[in-house]
C-alpha positions in Angstrom: 0.0 0.0 0.0 1.3 3.4 -0.9 1.8 5.9 2.0 2.3 9.6 2.2 4.0 12.0 4.5 1.7 14.8 5.6 1.9 17.8 8.0 -1.1 18.0 10.4 -2.7 21.4 10.7 -5.1 20.4 13.5 -4.9 17.7 16.3 -6.4 14.4 15.3 -7.0 11.8 18.0 -5.0 8.7 17.5 -2.8 10.3 14.8 -1.0 13.3 16.3 -1.0 17.0 17.1 -0.8 20.0 14.8 2.7 20.6 13.5 3.6 16.9 13.4 4.8 15.1 10.4 3.1 11.7 10.1 3.0 8.9 7.6 -0.5 7.8 6.6 -2.0 5.7 3.8 -2.4 7.7 0.6 -6.1 7.1 0.4 -6.7 8.4 4.0 -4.8 11.5 3.2 -6.4 12.1 -0.2 -10.0 11.3 0.7 -10.2 12.5 4.3 -7.4 14.7 5.7 -6.6 16.9 2.7 -10.2 17.8 1.7 -11.1 18.7 5.3 -8.0 20.9 5.6 -6.8 18.9 8.6 -3.4 18.3 6.9 -1.3 19.4 4.0 1.2 17.3 1.9 4.7 17.5 3.3 6.9 19.4 0.8 9.9 21.6 1.3 7.8 24.7 1.1 5.5 23.4 3.8 8.3 22.6 6.1 8.5 26.3 6.9 5.1 26.1 8.5 6.2 23.4 10.8 7.9 25.7 13.3 4.9 28.1 13.5 2.5 25.2 14.0 4.7 23.7 16.8 4.7 27.1 18.6 0.9 27.2 18.3 0.6 23.7 19.6 2.9 24.5 22.6 0.7 27.5 23.5 -2.5 25.5 23.1 -1.2 22.6 25.2 -0.1 24.9 28.0 -3.5 26.6 28.0 -5.3 23.2 28.1 -3.1 22.0 31.0 -3.9 25.1 33.1 -7.6 24.8 32.4 -7.5 21.1 33.3 -5.8 21.9 36.6 -8.4 24.5 37.4 -11.2 22.1 36.7 -9.5 19.4 38.8 -9.4 21.9 41.7 -13.2 22.6 41.3 -14.0 18.9 41.1 -12.1 18.1 44.3 -14.0 20.8 46.2 -17.4 19.8 44.8 -19.7 17.6 46.9 -21.8 15.6 44.5 -25.0 13.8 45.6 -27.0 12.0 43.0 -30.7 11.3 43.9 -32.1 8.2 42.4 -35.5 6.4 42.5 -35.4 3.3 44.7 -37.7 0.4 45.4 -38.3 -1.7 48.4 -35.2 -2.1 50.6 -33.4 0.8 48.9 -32.8 -1.2 45.6 -32.0 1.1 42.7 -34.0 1.1 39.5 -31.2 0.9 36.9 -27.8 2.3 37.6 -25.9 5.6 37.8 -23.9 6.3 34.6 -21.2 8.7 33.5 -24.0 10.7 31.9 -25.7 11.2 35.3 -22.4 12.4 36.8 -21.8 14.8 33.9 -25.3 16.3 34.3 -24.8 16.7 38.0 -21.4 18.3 37.6 -22.8 20.7 34.9 -25.5 21.8 37.5 -22.6 22.8 39.7 -21.0 24.8 36.9 -18.2 22.2 36.1 -18.4 21.3 32.4 -16.5 18.2 31.4 -17.0 15.7 28.6 -18.6 12.4 29.4 -15.7 10.5 27.8 -13.4 11.9 30.6 -15.4 10.2 33.3 -14.2 6.6 34.0 -16.5 4.6 36.2 -14.8 1.6 37.6 -18.0 -0.4 37.9 -21.6 0.4 37.2 -23.1 2.0 40.3 -26.1 0.0 41.4 -26.2 0.7 45.1 -26.7 3.6 47.5 -23.8 5.1 49.3 -20.4 6.6 48.6 -18.6 5.8 45.4 -15.4 6.9 43.6 -14.7 7.5 40.0 -11.6 8.7 38.1 -11.9 11.8 35.9 -9.1 12.2 33.4 -9.1 15.9 32.2 -5.8 15.9 30.4 -2.9 13.5 29.8 -1.2 14.8 32.9 -4.2 15.6 35.0 -6.5 13.0 36.5 -8.5 13.3 39.7 -10.4 10.8 41.8 -13.9 12.1 42.6 -16.1 10.9 45.4 -19.8 11.1 45.0 -22.8 9.8 46.9 -25.9 8.1 45.6 -28.9 8.9 47.7 -32.6 7.8 47.5 -35.0 10.6 46.4 -37.9 8.8 48.0 -38.2 7.3 51.5 -36.7 3.8 51.7 -39.4 1.2 52.4 -38.5 -2.0 54.1 -38.8 -5.2 52.0 -41.7 -7.5 52.8 -40.6 -11.1 53.5 
């Protein structure tokens, strides 16, 4: 298969950051990256852009790191309680997902993407639980949250 060296203009997950020279299949470059202006062919004229793109990347990465650290500080300070519907004996209907955590954090003014929330196991019980939130490659925080019943817990009938 023929391959082609290209210069990335924007970061592409799984491929690289802007300003990087990468080798990809010719069809991927021709049909996807080049038409969407995500990359340009690597030529001697385009090598001059490399330095400017790398400076822009360094600035962006520094900004993303500082924003991630600020959000991590907010998350550590936040006390999250997620009310859920329960049945007899405090048994949950369904489970608490990363989407529920994301919505609850957004209510507190902390906006993060759902893909950054890593639940260890599905949360199917009341009480305190822990999850990892990875905000950046260098910033990850363990967040504790509590699952509480929104209705009074009824005793199970035997």
